[in-house]
Residue frames as a rotation matrix with the C-alpha (Angstrom) as fourth column:
UNK 1
-0.982 -0.156 0.111 45.88
0.015 -0.639 -0.769 -40.27
0.191 -0.753 0.630 -70.35
UNK 2
-0.262 0.958 0.119 42.23
-0.772 -0.282 0.570 -40.57
0.579 0.057 0.813 -70.82
UNK 3
0.216 0.303 -0.928 42.24
0.221 0.911 0.349 -44.03
0.951 -0.281 0.129 -69.15
UNK 4
-0.663 -0.521 -0.538 44.02
0.654 -0.052 -0.755 -42.58
0.366 -0.852 0.375 -66.17
UNK 5
-0.863 0.401 0.307 41.58
-0.453 -0.884 -0.119 -39.72
0.224 -0.242 0.944 -65.98
UNK 6
0.064 0.934 -0.352 38.61
-0.503 0.335 0.797 -42.09
0.862 0.126 0.491 -66.16
UNK 7
0.021 -0.088 -0.996 39.98
0.617 0.785 -0.057 -44.24
0.787 -0.613 0.071 -63.35
UNK 8
-0.925 -0.351 -0.143 40.63
0.337 -0.591 -0.733 -41.15
0.173 -0.726 0.665 -61.22
UNK 9
-0.563 0.794 0.232 37.12
-0.699 -0.606 0.379 -39.96
0.441 0.051 0.896 -61.90
UNK 10
0.242 0.688 -0.684 35.65
-0.123 0.721 0.682 -43.34
0.963 -0.080 0.259 -60.97
UNK 11
-0.357 -0.428 -0.830 37.71
0.778 0.355 -0.518 -43.51
0.516 -0.831 0.207 -57.79
UNK 12
-0.986 -0.002 0.166 36.70
-0.071 -0.899 -0.432 -40.03
0.150 -0.438 0.886 -56.93
UNK 13
-0.198 0.980 -0.019 33.03
-0.665 -0.120 0.738 -40.85
0.721 0.159 0.675 -57.51
UNK 14
0.218 0.254 -0.942 33.29
0.347 0.882 0.318 -43.96
0.912 -0.397 0.104 -55.34
UNK 15
-0.579 -0.540 -0.611 35.12
0.759 -0.085 -0.645 -42.16
0.297 -0.837 0.459 -52.55
UNK 16
-0.756 0.322 0.569 32.78
-0.259 -0.947 0.192 -39.25
0.601 -0.002 0.799 -52.74
UNK 17
0.305 0.917 -0.256 29.96
-0.108 0.301 0.948 -41.27
0.946 -0.262 0.191 -51.15
UNK 18
0.075 -0.364 -0.929 32.21
0.869 0.480 -0.118 -41.97
0.488 -0.798 0.352 -48.18
UNK 19
-0.839 -0.524 -0.150 32.77
0.534 -0.738 -0.413 -38.28
0.106 -0.426 0.898 -47.50
UNK 20
-0.551 0.708 0.443 29.22
-0.359 -0.680 0.640 -37.07
0.754 0.193 0.628 -47.90
UNK 21
-0.876 0.357 -0.325 26.84
0.464 0.436 -0.771 -37.10
-0.134 -0.826 -0.547 -44.94
UNK 22
0.040 0.967 0.251 23.18
0.916 -0.136 0.378 -36.24
0.400 0.215 -0.891 -44.51
UNK 23
-0.375 -0.045 0.926 22.22
-0.078 -0.994 -0.079 -32.66
0.924 -0.102 0.369 -43.80
UNK 24
-0.058 0.357 -0.932 21.72
0.938 0.338 0.071 -32.06
0.341 -0.871 -0.355 -40.06
UNK 25
0.661 0.403 0.633 20.47
0.175 -0.903 0.392 -29.10
0.730 -0.148 -0.668 -38.05
UNK 26
-0.452 -0.824 0.340 22.70
-0.184 -0.287 -0.940 -27.27
0.873 -0.488 -0.022 -35.58
UNK 27
-0.609 0.182 -0.772 22.24
0.754 0.434 -0.493 -27.84
0.246 -0.882 -0.401 -31.83
UNK 28
0.474 0.856 0.209 19.38
0.665 -0.503 0.552 -25.98
0.577 -0.122 -0.807 -30.17
UNK 29
-0.271 -0.513 0.815 20.21
-0.167 -0.808 -0.564 -22.71
0.948 -0.289 0.133 -28.46
UNK 30
-0.371 0.052 -0.927 20.49
0.796 0.532 -0.288 -23.35
0.478 -0.845 -0.238 -24.71
UNK 31
0.679 0.690 0.251 18.74
0.413 -0.642 0.646 -21.30
0.607 -0.336 -0.721 -22.05
UNK 32
0.844 -0.458 -0.280 21.97
0.097 -0.383 0.919 -20.74
-0.528 -0.802 -0.278 -20.10
UNK 33
-0.659 -0.069 -0.749 23.69
0.587 -0.670 -0.455 -18.32
-0.470 -0.739 0.482 -20.04
UNK 34
0.429 0.903 0.006 20.92
0.748 -0.351 -0.564 -15.80
-0.507 0.246 -0.826 -20.59
UNK 35
0.119 -0.306 0.945 21.30
0.794 -0.542 -0.275 -12.99
0.596 0.783 0.178 -23.03
UNK 36
-0.836 -0.545 -0.064 22.52
0.480 -0.671 -0.565 -9.61
0.265 -0.503 0.822 -21.69
UNK 37
-0.430 0.747 0.507 18.98
-0.398 -0.661 0.636 -8.22
0.810 0.072 0.582 -21.75
UNK 38
0.507 0.611 -0.608 17.86
0.247 0.573 0.781 -10.80
0.826 -0.546 0.140 -19.19
UNK 39
-0.266 -0.685 -0.678 20.77
0.923 0.023 -0.385 -9.86
0.280 -0.728 0.626 -16.92
UNK 40
-0.898 -0.037 0.439 19.72
0.006 -0.997 -0.073 -6.21
0.441 -0.063 0.896 -17.14
UNK 41
0.065 0.993 0.094 16.12
-0.339 -0.067 0.938 -7.11
0.938 -0.093 0.333 -16.33
UNK 42
0.392 0.022 -0.920 17.21
0.690 0.653 0.311 -9.17
0.608 -0.757 0.241 -13.31
UNK 43
-0.669 -0.696 -0.261 19.38
0.713 -0.502 -0.490 -6.30
0.210 -0.513 0.832 -12.06
UNK 44
-0.666 0.499 0.555 16.50
-0.303 -0.860 0.410 -3.86
0.682 0.105 0.724 -12.48
UNK 45
0.404 0.848 -0.342 14.08
-0.021 0.383 0.924 -6.09
0.915 -0.366 0.173 -10.57
UNK 46
0.069 -0.473 -0.878 16.62
0.918 0.374 -0.129 -6.58
0.390 -0.797 0.461 -7.78
UNK 47
-0.880 -0.429 0.205 17.19
0.348 -0.875 -0.337 -2.82
0.324 -0.225 0.919 -7.52
UNK 48
-0.264 0.869 0.418 13.45
-0.425 -0.494 0.759 -2.15
0.866 0.022 0.500 -7.32
UNK 49
0.514 0.447 -0.732 12.96
0.383 0.644 0.662 -4.77
0.768 -0.621 0.160 -4.60
UNK 50
-0.317 -0.713 -0.625 15.86
0.923 -0.080 -0.377 -3.40
0.219 -0.697 0.683 -2.53
UNK 51
-0.861 0.023 0.507 14.59
-0.006 -0.999 0.035 0.15
0.508 0.027 0.861 -2.96
UNK 52
0.117 0.988 0.098 11.09
-0.293 -0.060 0.954 -0.85
0.949 -0.140 0.282 -1.85
UNK 53
0.415 0.006 -0.910 12.38
0.701 0.635 0.324 -2.73
0.579 -0.773 0.259 1.19
UNK 54
-0.627 -0.694 -0.353 14.59
0.768 -0.475 -0.430 0.12
0.130 -0.541 0.831 2.36
UNK 55
-0.667 0.469 0.579 11.77
-0.223 -0.867 0.446 2.58
0.711 0.168 0.682 1.78
UNK 56
0.386 0.851 -0.355 9.49
0.101 0.343 0.934 0.56
0.917 -0.397 0.046 4.04
UNK 57
-0.176 -0.517 -0.838 12.01
0.920 0.216 -0.326 0.80
0.350 -0.828 0.438 6.88
UNK 58
-0.965 -0.228 0.128 11.76
0.179 -0.933 -0.311 4.55
0.190 -0.277 0.942 7.06
UNK 59
-0.258 0.941 0.219 7.98
-0.480 -0.322 0.816 4.44
0.838 0.105 0.535 6.85
UNK 60
0.286 0.304 -0.909 7.99
0.560 0.716 0.416 1.88
0.777 -0.628 0.035 9.69
UNK 61
-0.687 -0.589 -0.425 9.98
0.703 -0.389 -0.596 4.34
0.186 -0.708 0.681 11.80
UNK 62
-0.813 0.453 0.365 7.38
-0.397 -0.891 0.221 7.01
0.425 0.035 0.905 11.21
UNK 63
0.100 0.915 -0.391 4.58
-0.187 0.404 0.896 4.59
0.977 -0.016 0.212 11.97
UNK 64
0.008 -0.150 -0.989 6.10
0.845 0.529 -0.074 3.52
0.534 -0.835 0.131 15.29
UNK 65
-0.934 -0.341 -0.107 6.73
0.349 -0.807 -0.476 7.12
0.076 -0.481 0.873 16.30
UNK 66
-0.527 0.818 0.230 3.15
-0.549 -0.534 0.643 7.96
0.649 0.212 0.730 15.41
UNK 67
0.219 0.601 -0.769 1.90
0.250 0.727 0.640 4.97
0.943 -0.332 0.008 17.38
UNK 68
-0.491 -0.472 -0.732 3.89
0.834 -0.011 -0.552 6.11
0.253 -0.881 0.399 20.41
UNK 69
-0.979 0.138 0.152 2.39
-0.159 -0.978 -0.135 9.55
0.130 -0.156 0.979 20.14
UNK 70
-0.180 0.970 -0.164 -1.10
-0.411 0.077 0.908 8.09
0.894 0.231 0.385 19.72
UNK 71
0.031 0.126 -0.992 -0.64
0.701 0.705 0.111 5.99
0.713 -0.698 -0.067 22.84
UNK 72
-0.791 -0.387 -0.475 0.46
0.611 -0.542 -0.577 9.05
-0.034 -0.746 0.665 24.80
UNK 73
-0.795 0.566 0.218 -2.41
-0.438 -0.785 0.438 11.18
0.419 0.252 0.872 23.41
UNK 74
0.068 0.832 -0.551 -4.86
0.040 0.550 0.834 8.47
0.997 -0.079 0.004 24.47
UNK 75
-0.285 -0.253 -0.925 -3.34
0.902 0.255 -0.347 8.56
0.323 -0.933 0.156 27.97
UNK 76
-0.992 -0.122 -0.033 -3.78
0.127 -0.948 -0.293 12.34
0.005 -0.295 0.955 28.12
UNK 77
-0.477 0.878 0.040 -7.42
-0.526 -0.322 0.787 12.05
0.704 0.355 0.615 27.08
UNK 78
0.419 0.744 -0.520 -8.45
-0.140 0.619 0.772 9.09
0.897 -0.251 0.364 29.26
UNK 79
0.122 -0.459 0.880 -5.83
-0.960 -0.280 -0.013 8.92
0.253 -0.843 -0.475 32.02
UNK 80
0.962 0.245 0.120 -5.66
-0.265 0.943 0.203 5.12
-0.063 -0.227 0.972 31.74
UNK 81
0.182 -0.983 0.031 -2.05
-0.969 -0.174 0.174 4.46
-0.166 -0.062 -0.984 32.77
UNK 82
-0.032 -0.158 0.987 -2.47
-0.195 0.970 0.149 0.67
-0.980 -0.187 -0.062 32.72
UNK 83
0.807 0.372 0.458 -3.56
0.372 0.281 -0.884 0.78
-0.458 0.885 0.089 29.08
UNK 84
0.781 -0.591 -0.202 -0.67
-0.612 -0.661 -0.434 3.13
0.123 0.462 -0.878 28.24
UNK 85
-0.030 -0.845 0.533 1.82
-0.840 0.311 0.445 0.83
-0.542 -0.434 -0.719 29.93
UNK 86
0.172 0.164 0.971 0.47
0.157 0.969 -0.191 -2.28
-0.973 0.185 0.141 28.20
UNK 87
0.956 0.213 0.203 0.39
0.233 -0.124 -0.965 -0.68
-0.180 0.969 -0.168 24.76
UNK 88
0.571 -0.815 -0.096 3.86
-0.821 -0.567 -0.065 0.79
-0.002 0.116 -0.993 25.23
UNK 89
-0.110 -0.616 0.780 5.28
-0.560 0.687 0.463 -2.55
-0.821 -0.386 -0.421 26.29
UNK 90
0.442 0.365 0.819 3.62
0.395 0.741 -0.543 -4.37
-0.805 0.564 0.184 23.40
UNK 91
0.995 -0.042 -0.091 4.79
-0.100 -0.521 -0.847 -1.80
-0.012 0.852 -0.523 20.83
UNK 92
0.293 -0.955 0.044 8.41
-0.945 -0.282 0.164 -1.85
-0.144 -0.090 -0.985 22.01
UNK 93
-0.137 -0.318 0.938 8.49
-0.275 0.922 0.273 -5.64
-0.952 -0.220 -0.214 22.13
UNK 94
0.735 0.436 0.519 7.01
0.380 0.369 -0.848 -5.89
-0.561 0.821 0.106 18.63
UNK 95
0.825 -0.498 -0.267 9.66
-0.560 -0.659 -0.502 -3.49
0.074 0.564 -0.823 17.38
UNK 96
-0.105 -0.921 0.375 12.45
-0.906 0.244 0.345 -5.59
-0.409 -0.304 -0.861 18.89
UNK 97
0.035 0.171 0.985 10.90
-0.002 0.985 -0.171 -8.91
-0.999 0.004 0.035 17.84
UNK 98
0.946 0.319 0.061 10.74
0.074 -0.030 -0.997 -7.72
-0.316 0.947 -0.052 14.23
UNK 99
0.449 -0.864 -0.229 14.51
-0.877 -0.377 -0.297 -7.19
0.170 0.334 -0.927 14.25
UNK 100
0.108 -0.515 -0.850 17.24
-0.228 0.820 -0.525 -9.81
0.968 0.250 -0.029 14.43
UNK 101
-0.762 -0.459 0.457 17.36
-0.497 -0.036 -0.867 -9.42
0.414 -0.888 -0.201 18.23
UNK 102
0.120 0.981 0.150 13.89
-0.851 0.024 0.525 -10.91
0.512 -0.191 0.838 18.69
UNK 103
0.550 0.104 -0.829 14.92
0.082 0.981 0.177 -14.46
0.831 -0.165 0.531 19.57
UNK 104
-0.461 -0.825 -0.327 17.61
0.493 0.069 -0.868 -13.29
0.738 -0.561 0.375 22.00
UNK 105
-0.899 0.054 0.435 15.49
-0.297 -0.805 -0.513 -10.67
0.322 -0.591 0.740 23.74
UNK 106
-0.109 0.974 -0.197 12.08
-0.305 0.156 0.939 -12.34
0.946 0.162 0.280 23.83
UNK 107
0.204 0.264 -0.943 12.60
0.675 0.659 0.331 -14.07
0.709 -0.704 -0.044 27.21
UNK 108
-0.809 -0.585 -0.049 13.88
0.441 -0.551 -0.709 -10.92
0.388 -0.595 0.704 28.96
UNK 109
0.384 0.923 0.020 11.58
0.618 -0.273 0.737 -9.34
0.685 -0.271 -0.676 31.56
UNK 110
0.834 0.096 -0.543 11.68
0.528 -0.423 0.737 -6.63
-0.159 -0.901 -0.403 34.19
UNK 111
0.627 -0.647 -0.433 15.02
-0.336 -0.727 0.599 -5.01
-0.703 -0.230 -0.673 34.89
UNK 112
-0.267 -0.719 0.642 16.83
0.386 0.530 0.755 -7.36
-0.883 0.449 0.135 32.44
UNK 113
0.286 0.485 0.827 14.60
0.956 -0.086 -0.280 -6.05
-0.065 0.870 -0.488 29.64
UNK 114
0.987 0.099 -0.127 15.25
0.104 -0.994 0.039 -2.43
-0.123 -0.052 -0.991 30.63
UNK 115
0.264 -0.963 -0.061 19.01
-0.163 -0.107 0.981 -3.04
-0.951 -0.249 -0.185 30.95
UNK 116
-0.235 -0.316 0.919 19.08
0.786 0.494 0.371 -4.56
-0.571 0.810 0.132 27.47
UNK 117
0.659 0.563 0.499 17.14
0.748 -0.562 -0.353 -1.60
0.082 0.606 -0.791 26.08
UNK 118
0.862 -0.386 -0.329 19.59
-0.208 -0.861 0.465 0.88
-0.462 -0.332 -0.822 27.63
UNK 119
-0.009 -0.949 0.316 22.59
0.063 0.315 0.947 -1.09
-0.998 0.029 0.057 26.43
UNK 120
-0.079 -0.005 0.997 21.47
0.911 0.406 0.074 -1.55
-0.406 0.914 -0.027 22.84
UNK 121
0.644 0.384 0.662 20.48
0.654 -0.726 -0.214 2.10
0.398 0.571 -0.718 22.32
UNK 122
-0.395 -0.905 -0.158 23.29
0.828 -0.277 -0.487 3.45
0.397 -0.323 0.859 24.53
UNK 123
-0.191 0.380 0.905 20.99
-0.329 -0.893 0.306 5.60
0.925 -0.239 0.295 26.64
UNK 124
-0.900 -0.036 -0.434 20.02
0.387 0.392 -0.835 5.66
0.200 -0.919 -0.339 30.30
UNK 125
-0.020 0.981 0.195 16.37
0.403 -0.171 0.899 5.83
0.915 0.096 -0.392 31.32
UNK 126
-0.403 0.024 0.915 15.16
-0.704 -0.647 -0.293 7.88
0.585 -0.762 0.278 34.25
UNK 127
-0.957 0.050 0.287 13.94
-0.193 0.628 -0.754 6.10
-0.218 -0.777 -0.591 37.39
UNK 128
-0.114 0.993 -0.019 10.30
-0.549 -0.079 -0.832 6.64
-0.828 -0.085 0.554 36.37
UNK 129
0.251 0.158 -0.955 10.86
-0.956 0.197 -0.219 5.32
0.153 0.968 0.200 32.86
UNK 130
-0.734 -0.581 -0.352 12.71
-0.496 0.813 -0.306 2.26
0.463 -0.050 -0.885 34.20
UNK 131
-0.774 0.488 0.403 9.88
-0.217 0.393 -0.893 1.51
-0.595 -0.779 -0.198 36.63
UNK 132
0.195 0.904 -0.380 7.23
-0.745 -0.115 -0.657 1.87
-0.638 0.412 0.651 33.93
UNK 133
0.082 -0.232 -0.969 9.11
-0.889 0.423 -0.177 -0.38
0.451 0.876 -0.172 31.47
UNK 134
-0.830 -0.529 -0.174 10.06
-0.393 0.779 -0.489 -3.03
0.395 -0.337 -0.855 34.03
UNK 135
-0.891 0.435 -0.127 6.87
0.387 0.587 -0.711 -3.36
-0.235 -0.683 -0.692 36.05
UNK 136
-0.730 0.610 -0.309 4.21
-0.569 -0.793 -0.220 -1.03
-0.379 0.016 0.925 34.63
UNK 137
-0.336 0.636 -0.695 2.39
-0.715 0.309 0.628 -3.60
0.614 0.707 0.351 32.53
UNK 138
-0.514 0.114 -0.850 2.11
0.401 0.908 -0.120 -5.91
0.758 -0.403 -0.513 35.58
UNK 139
-0.918 0.168 -0.360 0.52
0.272 -0.395 -0.877 -3.30
-0.290 -0.903 0.317 37.86
UNK 140
-0.041 0.986 0.159 -3.17
0.975 0.074 -0.211 -2.44
-0.220 0.146 -0.964 38.05
UNK 141
0.944 0.302 0.135 -2.47
0.323 -0.930 -0.175 1.31
0.072 0.209 -0.975 38.22
UNK 142
0.010 -1.000 -0.014 1.11
0.999 0.010 -0.050 2.19
0.051 -0.013 0.999 37.30
UNK 143
-0.093 -0.143 -0.985 2.41
0.401 -0.911 0.095 5.70
-0.911 -0.386 0.142 37.87
UNK 144
0.852 0.468 0.233 1.40
0.417 -0.340 -0.843 8.12
-0.316 0.816 -0.485 35.13
UNK 145
-0.158 -0.954 0.254 4.29
0.954 -0.081 0.290 9.10
-0.256 0.288 0.923 32.88
UNK 146
0.371 0.211 -0.904 4.95
0.062 -0.977 -0.203 12.76
-0.927 0.019 -0.375 32.19
UNK 147
0.966 0.054 -0.254 5.94
-0.235 -0.230 -0.944 14.23
-0.110 0.972 -0.210 28.82
UNK 148
0.159 -0.983 -0.094 9.67
-0.987 -0.158 -0.016 13.85
0.001 0.095 -0.995 29.52
UNK 149
-0.267 -0.192 0.944 9.27
-0.370 0.925 0.084 10.14
-0.890 -0.327 -0.318 30.31
UNK 150
0.694 0.569 0.441 7.34
0.231 0.404 -0.885 9.65
-0.682 0.716 0.149 27.08
UNK 151
0.778 -0.470 -0.418 10.08
-0.627 -0.538 -0.563 11.56
0.040 0.700 -0.713 25.23
UNK 152
-0.195 -0.863 0.466 12.62
-0.806 0.412 0.426 9.06
-0.560 -0.292 -0.776 26.59
UNK 153
0.077 0.304 0.950 10.69
0.204 0.928 -0.313 6.23
-0.976 0.218 0.010 24.96
UNK 154
0.961 0.274 -0.045 10.50
0.035 -0.281 -0.959 8.14
-0.275 0.920 -0.280 21.66
UNK 155
0.387 -0.899 -0.208 14.23
-0.919 -0.394 -0.005 8.81
-0.077 0.193 -0.978 21.82
UNK 156
-0.232 -0.462 0.856 14.91
-0.414 0.843 0.343 5.11
-0.880 -0.274 -0.387 22.50
UNK 157
0.562 0.520 0.643 12.87
0.355 0.551 -0.755 4.08
-0.747 0.653 0.125 19.44
UNK 158
0.954 -0.208 -0.216 14.73
-0.296 -0.530 -0.795 6.49
0.051 0.822 -0.567 17.16
UNK 159
0.074 -0.981 0.180 18.14
-0.968 -0.026 0.251 5.46
-0.241 -0.193 -0.951 18.57
UNK 160
-0.050 -0.042 0.998 17.30
-0.163 0.986 0.033 1.76
-0.985 -0.161 -0.056 18.33
UNK 161
0.755 0.399 0.521 16.18
0.423 0.310 -0.851 2.01
-0.501 0.863 0.065 14.73
UNK 162
0.878 -0.437 -0.197 18.91
-0.472 -0.716 -0.514 4.46
0.084 0.544 -0.835 13.75
UNK 163
0.069 -0.913 0.403 21.67
-0.844 0.162 0.511 2.28
-0.532 -0.375 -0.759 15.15
UNK 164
-0.149 -0.064 -0.987 20.75
-0.753 0.654 0.071 -0.63
0.641 0.753 -0.146 12.90
UNK 165
0.781 0.537 0.321 19.70
-0.598 0.493 0.631 -2.42
0.181 -0.685 0.706 16.08
UNK 166
-0.289 -0.940 -0.179 23.11
-0.705 0.336 -0.625 -3.53
0.648 -0.054 -0.760 17.29
UNK 167
0.696 0.591 -0.408 22.55
-0.241 0.727 0.643 -6.92
0.676 -0.349 0.648 18.81
UNK 168
-0.595 -0.803 0.034 24.15
-0.324 0.201 -0.924 -7.45
0.736 -0.561 -0.380 22.18
UNK 169
0.444 0.893 0.071 21.45
-0.480 0.170 0.861 -9.40
0.757 -0.416 0.504 23.96
UNK 170
-0.742 -0.604 0.290 22.04
-0.559 0.320 -0.764 -10.68
0.369 -0.729 -0.576 27.48
UNK 171
0.086 0.762 -0.641 20.27
0.062 0.638 0.767 -13.44
0.994 -0.106 0.008 29.32
């Protein structure tokens, strides 16, 4: 039995080399998918960016309302209706051009511009307001707006911004 054991031991020793391999390191840890902490950080950054962007919208509303009031106050002090009309037109066009409607509305002028403004904010301007918006910036001395006409413009701005600027542009 000892001869059999020796031969088994020698066979086992010889076969043992066949089964042994060199030591190797495990694969490197990949960068994808990120650990849960990175997902939380990405969600936090996204939430902060969205919060900041939505916060700027409301401050833009206040700024435009203040600009409208400043334009009207300047008119009351100086009586320059042409300057009021030009600044009003520029401010309203900048407001619209900053929204998604900008490309659709940019070519509109005169009564088409006023019609679009009424349609998008679902209001109707008075005759004086329509005349000032349609032709005031093209006249040397447009008619001076009263407080109620200026209030119509303020109401349009708040309705336009509050409605999410529904886009129904016409050409």
